[in-house]
TIKOLLO-722186 format. One record per residue: x, y, z of N, C-alpha, C in turn; residue in one letter. Coordinates in steps of 0.1 Angstrom, whole numbers, padded with zeros to 4 digits, always signed. Example, Ala and Ser with C-alpha at 12.3 -4.5 7.8 and 13.67 -1.06 7.14 Angstrom:
<atoms>
+0132-0057+0078+0123-0045+0078+0132-0033+0078A+0128-0022+0071+0137-0011+0071+0129+0000+0079S
</atoms>
This chain:
<atoms>
+0022-0027-0101+0033-0023-0109+0026-0015-0122M+0029-0008-0123+0021+0003-0133+0021-0002-0147T+0006-0002-0151+0002-0011-0163+0004+0003-0171R+0014+0000-0179+0014+0009-0199+0007-0002-0208V+0004+0005-0222+0002-0009-0231+0014-0005-0239R+0017-0008-0249+0028-0015-0259+0027-0004-0268A+0041+0002-0271+0042+0009-0280+0040+0007-0295D+0043+0012-0302+0039+0013-0317+0047-0005-0323D+0059-0005-0314+0067-0019-0318+0057-0031-0315T+0049-0027-0302+0046-0038-0296+0053-0046-0285G+0064-0035-0283+0068-0039-0269+0065-0032-0254T+0068-0035-0243+0063-0030-0233+0077-0017-0228H+0073-0010-0221+0079+0002-0218+0089-0007-0200P+0095-0002-0197+0095-0004-0183+0091-0004-0170P+0082-0005-0168+0079-0004-0150+0082-0004-0141T+0074+0005-0132+0075+0013-0120+0078+0000-0109L+0085-0005-0106+0090-0016-0093+0081-0008-0080D+0071-0013-0072+0064-0004-0068+0071-0017-0047R+0075-0027-0047+0078-0033-0043+0091-0025-0035R+0100-0023-0044+0107-0018-0041+0109-0002-0038A+0099+0005-0042+0096+0017-0037+0091+0016-0021A+0086+0005-0018+0081+0003-0002+0094-0001+0008A+0103-0008+0002+0115-0014+0003+0129-0001+0009R+0120+0011-0002+0130+0027+0000+0122+0032+0012Y+0112+0036+0008+0106+0044+0020+0107+0035+0028V+0108+0029+0042+0105+0019+0047+0118+0026+0053L+0131+0019+0048+0144+0019+0052+0150+0036+0054S+0142+0045+0048+0143+0056+0051+0135+0064+0065R+0134+0053+0078+0128+0055+0084+0136+0055+0098R+0139+0068+0106+0146+0071+0116+0145+0063+0126T+0153+0066+0141+0150+0059+0154+0134+0067+0162P+0136+0080+0156+0128+0091+0160+0111+0087+0157E+0113+0080+0147+0098+0081+0140+0095+0090+0131G+0107+0094+0125+0102+0101+0115+0111+0100+0102G+0111+0105+0091+0120+0100+0079+0129+0108+0073F+0139+0105+0074+0142+0110+0060+0157+0106+0044C+0152+0112+0038+0159+0108+0028+0175+0102+0025F+0185+0106+0036+0199+0107+0035+0203+0102+0043Y+0192+0096+0055+0193+0092+0068+0205+0075+0062R+0217+0075+0069+0230+0072+0067+0234+0064+0079T+0226+0055+0080+0229+0049+0102+0245+0052+0108P+0257+0041+0094+0263+0036+0096+0277+0044+0100Q+0267+0061+0093+0280+0074+0095+0267+0079+0108W+0263+0082+0111+0257+0083+0125+0243+0098+0125G+0240+0092+0102+0234+0105+0105+0216+0100+0106V+0208+0103+0114+0194+0102+0118+0190+0123+0120E+0185+0120+0106+0184+0139+0109+0162+0138+0101E+0157+0135+0109+0142+0134+0105+0134+0147+0099P+0131+0150+0091+0127+0162+0085+0109+0158+0085N+0097+0176+0089+0085+0171+0076+0084+0167+0069T+0087+0179+0060+0089+0172+0044+0088+0157+0041L+0102+0155+0047+0104+0140+0042+0095+0131+0046D+0090+0125+0062+0079+0125+0069+0065+0126+0063T+0064+0138+0055+0047+0132+0050+0053+0127+0033L+0061+0130+0027+0061+0121+0017+0064+0109+0020A+0072+0100+0032+0071+0088+0036+0051+0078+0038A+0047+0089+0044+0035+0088+0054+0031+0085+0043V+0022+0096+0028+0018+0097+0017+0016+0082+0010A+0033+0080+0005+0042+0074-0001+0032+0059+0003S+0036+0059+0019+0034+0042+0018+0013+0041+0021L+0002+0051+0025-0004+0054+0019-0006+0048+0002Q-0005+0049-0003-0006+0049-0015+0001+0040-0025L+0008+0030-0017+0016+0019-0017+0009+0010-0009L-0001+0012+0001-0010+0006+0006-0004-0007+0021R+0003+0001+0022+0018-0006+0029+0013+0008+0045V+0008-0005+0058+0007+0003+0068+0022+0010+0076E+0023+0024+0073+0032+0025+0085+0040+0019+0090P+0051+0018+0099+0057+0016+0114+0057+0021+0124P+0051+0020+0141+0045+0023+0150+0044+0038+0150Q+0032+0040+0137+0019+0052+0139+0020+0062+0145P+0021+0055+0161+0020+0067+0172+0034+0075+0168A+0046+0067+0170+0058+0072+0174+0059+0081+0163M+0058+0079+0150+0054+0090+0137+0048+0096+0144T+0037+0099+0145+0028+0113+0146+0030+0118+0164G+0037+0113+0172+0048+0118+0186+0058+0131+0178Q+0061+0121+0172+0073+0130+0170+0072+0145+0161W+0060+0142+0152+0055+0151+0139+0051+0159+0154L+0042+0162+0163+0034+0164+0173+0047+0173+0182Q+0060+0165+0181+0063+0180+0191+0072+0188+0182G+0071+0188+0167+0075+0199+0156+0071+0215+0164V+0058+0212+0168+0047+0221+0171+0056+0232+0183Q+0054+0242+0181+0059+0252+0193+0052+0256+0200D+0052+0259+0215+0037+0266+0225+0030+0274+0220D+0033+0278+0211+0019+0288+0207+0011+0283+0195G+0017+0276+0195+0007+0264+0180+0013+0265+0167G+0024+0271+0166+0031+0276+0150+0045+0262+0147G+0044+0267+0138+0058+0260+0132+0074+0270+0126Y+0081+0269+0126+0091+0272+0127+0090+0282+0108P+0080+0271+0099+0084+0284+0086+0068+0273+0076S+0055+0279+0069+0049+0274+0064+0046+0259+0063L+0061+0259+0058+0067+0252+0048+0067+0238+0055T+0070+0237+0068+0074+0230+0077+0057+0222+0084I+0055+0236+0086+0044+0234+0095+0030+0231+0085G+0027+0230+0073+0024+0224+0064+0026+0212+0059W+0037+0203+0062+0042+0196+0062+0035+0182+0070A+0037+0186+0084+0041+0178+0095+0018+0181+0101A+0013+0190+0093+0005+0190+0095-0004+0181+0089L-0002+0178+0074-0009+0173+0066-0006+0154+0072R+0007+0149+0077+0010+0139+0078+0003+0130+0086A+0002+0142+0098-0004+0138+0111-0023+0136+0104L-0028+0145+0097-0039+0141+0095-0040+0128+0083E-0029+0132+0081-0028+0111+0077-0028+0101+0079L-0017+0104+0094-0020+0096+0102-0032+0089+0112L-0042+0098+0109-0051+0102+0121-0051+0108+0129G-0040+0117+0128-0037+0120+0142-0044+0142+0142L-0036+0144+0155-0042+0161+0159-0031+0166+0162S-0028+0181+0155-0017+0183+0164-0018+0185+0180P-0009+0190+0192-0010+0190+0205-0017+0203+0208C-0021+0215+0199-0023+0231+0197-0034+0234+0183R-0038+0239+0188-0044+0243+0173-0039+0257+0166S-0037+0252+0151-0030+0254+0149-0034+0278+0145P-0049+0275+0140-0057+0287+0138-0045+0303+0137R-0044+0302+0150-0037+0319+0148-0025+0319+0141V-0017+0303+0141-0002+0307+0122-0006+0311+0116W-0019+0299+0111-0022+0296+0101-0029+0314+0093L-0033+0321+0105-0045+0329+0102-0036+0340+0095T-0019+0343+0106-0015+0351+0102-0008+0346+0094G-0001+0334+0085+0000+0335+0073-0009+0333+0060W-0017+0338+0066-0030+0339+0051-0030+0353+0047A-0031+0361+0065-0024+0380+0062-0014+0385+0056Q-0003+0373+0060+0011+0378+0051+0009+0373+0036R+0001+0363+0027+0003+0358+0014-0008+0365+0010L-0022+0368+0016-0031+0367+0008-0042+0383+0010L-0034+0388+0023-0038+0400+0026-0039+0414+0011G-0040+0424+0024-0043+0436+0013-0029+0442+0010G-0016+0438+0016-0008+0446+0016+0004+0438+0012R-0007+0426+0010+0009+0416+0000+0018+0426-0011R+0035+0416-0005+0046+0425-0016+0046+0414-0026R+0051+0417-0042+0052+0412-0055+0059+0402-0051T+0057+0386-0049+0066+0376-0049+0078+0379-0060P+0089+0373-0058+0097+0373-0062+0097+0358-0070R+0093+0351-0062+0092+0337-0072+0079+0330-0072D+0076+0329-0085+0061+0332-0087+0059+0319-0079W+0069+0311-0083+0068+0297-0081+0064+0291-0065R+0074+0296-0064+0076+0299-0047+0061+0300-0038A+0056+0314-0047+0049+0319-0039+0032+0308-0046A+0028+0303-0058+0017+0294-0056+0017+0281-0047L+0031+0276-0045+0032+0261-0035+0032+0269-0023D+0030+0277-0017+0030+0288-0007+0013+0285-0006G+0008+0289-0009-0008+0296-0015-0017+0281-0011V-0012+0269-0019-0015+0265-0023-0018+0252-0010L-0007+0251-0003-0002+0246+0007-0015+0247+0022R-0017+0263+0019-0023+0272+0029-0035+0269+0023L-0040+0267+0015-0054+0265+0012-0053+0249+0019T-0047+0240+0018-0045+0228+0023-0050+0223+0033E-0049+0235+0046-0046+0239+0060-0064+0242+0065L-0068+0251+0057-0075+0263+0061-0093+0265+0051M-0098+0269+0052-0109+0274+0046-0107+0285+0037E-0106+0293+0031-0102+0303+0024-0116+0316+0026L-0115+0325+0033-0129+0337+0034-0132+0340+0017D-0140+0348+0015-0139+0359+0000-0130+0362-0007T-0128+0376+0007-0115+0383+0001-0103+0373+0000A-0101+0365+0005-0081+0353+0002-0089+0350-0007Q-0096+0345-0009-0101+0339-0022-0092+0348-0032C-0104+0360-0036-0101+0370-0042-0085+0373-0042D-0078+0373-0035-0068+0376-0038-0061+0359-0045G-0060+0348-0040-0057+0343-0054-0061+0343-0067V-0073+0349-0065-0075+0353-0081-0064+0365-0090A-0065+0370-0078-0052+0380-0083-0037+0373-0076D-0032+0363-0075-0016+0361-0074-0017+0352-0093L-0026+0343-0091-0031+0332-0104-0027+0343-0119L-0039+0359-0116-0034+0361-0126-0024+0371-0127A-0017+0371-0118-0006+0381-0117+0006+0371-0123A+0007+0360-0116+0019+0352-0121+0019+0344-0131A+0012+0342-0145+0007+0337-0152+0015+0341-0173A+0019+0332-0175+0027+0331-0183+0022+0337-0194D+0022+0347-0201+0014+0356-0216+0014+0347-0227P+0025+0340-0223+0024+0326-0237+0024+0311-0232Q+0014+0316-0219+0004+0302-0217+0015+0295-0204G+0000+0288-0198+0013+0282-0184+0012+0293-0169G+0014+0284-0164+0027+0293-0153+0033+0286-0145W+0044+0296-0139+0048+0306-0133+0057+0315-0146A+0047+0328-0147+0062+0337-0156+0074+0338-0150R+0085+0339-0158+0085+0343-0168+0085+0328-0178P+0092+0315-0175+0090+0305-0180+0083+0297-0176A+0070+0299-0176+0059+0285-0171+0061+0270-0176A+0059+0263-0165+0065+0250-0171+0055+0240-0164D+0047+0229-0166+0041+0219-0163+0037+0216-0150I+0048+0219-0146+0043+0214-0125+0040+0222-0119E+0039+0234-0120+0039+0245-0113+0026+0248-0122T+0026+0246-0137+0004+0248-0139-0005+0236-0134T+0001+0227-0133-0010+0217-0126-0010+0229-0109A+0002+0229-0098+0001+0236-0085-0012+0248-0088V-0010+0257-0100-0022+0271-0104-0039+0261-0102A-0036+0252-0118-0054+0245-0119-0056+0238-0102V-0042+0235-0096-0053+0228-0079-0055+0239-0074Q-0049+0250-0068-0050+0260-0066-0062+0270-0067L-0066+0267-0080-0078+0275-0082-0091+0271-0085A-0087+0256-0083-0101+0245-0079-0101+0247-0064R-0086+0246-0055-0089+0246-0043-0104+0258-0036R-0093+0269-0045-0099+0283-0040-0117+0291-0042A-0120+0287-0055-0136+0284-0060-0136+0290-0073G-0149+0284-0080-0149+0282-0090-0146+0301-0094S-0148+0312-0087-0144+0320-0096-0127+0326-0096S-0122+0320-0087-0102+0319-0097-0103+0309-0109T-0108+0304-0110-0110+0293-0121-0100+0297-0134T-0085+0293-0137-0078+0298-0149-0088+0293-0162P-0080+0302-0173-0090+0300-0184-0084+0286-0188D-0096+0273-0192-0097+0261-0192-0089+0254-0205R-0093+0261-0214-0086+0262-0226-0069+0263-0231D-0069+0277-0223-0051+0282-0220-0044+0267-0212R-0052+0264-0201-0045+0254-0195-0042+0245-0206A-0052+0240-0206-0052+0220-0218-0039+0228-0226V-0047+0241-0235-0034+0239-0243-0019+0238-0244E-0019+0250-0237+0000+0244-0226+0004+0227-0227F-0005+0221-0218-0005+0210-0212+0001+0201-0232L-0007+0207-0237-0009+0202-0247+0006+0200-0259R+0014+0212-0249+0022+0217-0258+0034+0217-0256S+0035+0205-0241+0051+0198-0231+0044+0183-0237C+0037+0179-0240+0032+0156-0244+0045+0158-0255E+0050+0144-0252+0057+0141-0261+0057+0129-0266D+0060+0124-0281+0058+0106-0280+0074+0100-0272A+0078+0108-0267+0092+0100-0258+0098+0098-0249S+0084+0114-0242+0090+0111-0228+0078+0110-0223V+0064+0106-0230+0055+0119-0225+0048+0127-0222G+0057+0135-0212+0060+0152-0206+0061+0159-0209V+0072+0164-0213+0079+0175-0208+0073+0185-0200R+0093+0187-0198+0082+0203-0183+0079+0218-0192L+0090+0221-0203+0083+0231-0207+0084+0224-0222R+0076+0236-0229+0073+0231-0244+0089+0235-0251P+0098+0245-0249+0109+0248-0255+0123+0239-0249D+0116+0226-0238+0131+0213-0234+0127+0201-0245T+0133+0194-0240+0128+0178-0246+0131+0173-0231Q+0138+0179-0224+0138+0172-0210+0123+0173-0203A+0121+0157-0194+0112+0160-0185+0122+0153-0172T+0112+0155-0166+0115+0153-0149+0100+0152-0142M+0103+0142-0128+0092+0134-0120+0079+0138-0118V+0088+0157-0118+0075+0170-0114+0067+0166-0126G+0073+0172-0139+0065+0171-0155+0058+0159-0157A+0063+0146-0152+0057+0137-0155+0038+0135-0146L+0044+0141-0134+0030+0145-0120+0022+0153-0125W+0028+0166-0132+0022+0179-0133+0015+0174-0143G+0015+0167-0160+0011+0170-0171-0006+0155-0166G+0002+0147-0157-0011+0136-0155-0029+0143-0145L-0020+0156-0136-0025+0161-0127-0036+0167-0133K-0023+0177-0141-0037+0185-0151-0048+0179-0166V-0040+0172-0167-0049+0167-0174-0062+0155-0167A-0056+0150-0158-0076+0145-0146-0081+0156-0146S-0073+0166-0138-0088+0180-0132-0092+0188-0144L-0086+0190-0160-0096+0192-0166-0102+0181-0175L-0099+0171-0172-0107+0161-0178-0108+0159-0192G-0091+0158-0194-0087+0153-0212-0077+0143-0206V-0073+0135-0224-0068+0123-0218-0054+0121-0222V-0045+0122-0218-0038+0123-0219-0031+0114-0235P-0019+0122-0238-0021+0118-0252-0010+0107-0248R+0002+0105-0240+0011+0095-0244+0010+0089-0231Y+0005+0081-0225+0003+0074-0210+0020+0064-0204P+0022+0056-0218+0024+0046-0221+0036+0053-0222A+0045+0067-0229+0061+0072-0227+0061+0068-0212A+0048+0076-0204+0045+0082-0189+0051+0078-0186S+0046+0062-0184+0045+0051-0176+0060+0049-0172G+0070+0052-0185+0080+0047-0189+0093+0054-0184G+0090+0064-0184+0098+0078-0182+0099+0075-0168S+0087+0075-0157+0087+0070-0147+0098+0057-0141L+0096+0051-0145+0100+0042-0147+0121+0040-0144A+0118+0048-0155+0137+0050-0158+0140+0061-0147L+0135+0065-0145+0137+0072-0125+0136+0068-0115L+0135+0058-0112+0136+0043-0104+0151+0036-0100Q+0159+0043-0091+0173+0044-0088+0171+0025-0086R+0184+0019-0086+0187+0003-0080+0183+0010-0064P+0180+0020-0051+0176+0013-0040+0163+0012-0041N+0150+0017-0057+0140+0015-0051+0131+0029-0050G+0139+0040-0045+0136+0052-0049+0132+0055-0064G+0130+0071-0066+0129+0081-0072+0137+0093-0077L+0146+0090-0082+0152+0115-0084+0140+0117-0095G+0149+0129-0097+0141+0135-0094+0138+0138-0113A+0153+0134-0118+0161+0136-0130+0161+0121-0137R+0165+0113-0143+0169+0107-0150+0186+0104-0138H+0193+0088-0135+0202+0093-0127+0206+0099-0116Q+0194+0110-0112+0196+0118-0099+0189+0104-0083A+0197+0109-0076+0196+0107-0062+0176+0109-0063V+0179+0095-0057+0166+0092-0052+0165+0101-0040A+0152+0110-0040+0146+0108-0025+0132+0107-0022T+0127+0111-0012+0116+0105-0004+0105+0111-0011L+0108+0127-0019+0094+0141-0019+0097+0132-0036R+0108+0129-0039+0106+0126-0059+0104+0115-0058D+0095+0107-0047+0094+0094-0049+0076+0091-0053T+0075+0105-0039+0064+0102-0041+0057+0115-0048W+0064+0119-0050+0052+0124-0066+0053+0112-0081R+0062+0105-0079+0067+0099-0084+0054+0089-0089G+0050+0083-0072+0034+0074-0071+0027+0079-0070L+0018+0095-0063+0011+0100-0078+0008+0103-0090R+0020+0101-0093+0015+0099-0112+0019+0087-0115A+0016+0073-0109+0015+0065-0116+0004+0059-0110A+0003+0066-0096-0012+0067-0090-0028+0071-0106R-0025+0083-0111-0032+0092-0124-0034+0080-0135L-0020+0073-0136-0017+0064-0147-0030+0056-0141L-0031+0049-0132-0038+0040-0126-0052+0038-0131D-0061+0052-0126-0068+0057-0130-0073+0052-0141E-0061+0062-0152-0066+0066-0162-0072+0056-0170L-0059+0037-0164-0065+0026-0166-0076+0018-0165E-0082+0024-0152-0094+0016-0145-0106+0027-0154E-0106+0038-0155-0114+0042-0171-0125+0033-0178Q-0135+0031-0181-0138+0021-0192-0138+0030-0206P-0135+0020-0213-0128+0023-0226-0139+0031-0232S
</atoms>
């Protein structure tokens, strides 16, 4: 269970039920070995995909639960790769390769050529201005999790971060949010110190999103939160070495996102998904690490 401190009234916010979360994740496994959040066996819906499979495997790892028949899951993931070592998209390939890594397995073929092509497309000299800055940051972060960047590619990351920064603070323009800001800070760390964003600017944006009622708001100009905002705020705080102001409120908000089936939705009363459950469990782990720090 996520431990949170009592609020000013002496009462404790609700806590995340991790056993229920584990049951939810395990229930999403398909006969092929992959996972699907909308799996409905009684309707014959068994449609595993790599993103849900990565989310499930990573969630089970956070919950310290062994995945059932990992070799079968690995075999399904290996089968997604084409004969040239590539995948239908960067997102699909990233999820497949990361899930295999978590299972201690390797792809059947080297994805090096495929990854090099994506690096050239996203960070090469003739790259286009992205239509969606958030998606661009997500894509490049995923690329850095699969390959080591050279100096020119790190310079490309620095250019992307500078172009995507919102003049009002945070990432990405034209309306920055704390989840995307967490992606930007992670990307800067992975690409090297030369691309590190202004720390004070990032901390100031984090503080403007913190809220005593919900823990972390998605943006400074809204009262709404969601699982990505809670994870993003806690991740930015962890990466930049600052203490979150309202960890108990964040823990309570996480618990309120948990649905009766044990999974977490993106926002209050939203349908539970494996990816949102994974984000919520990562946020819960950051809260645990905060409590484990000596006072």
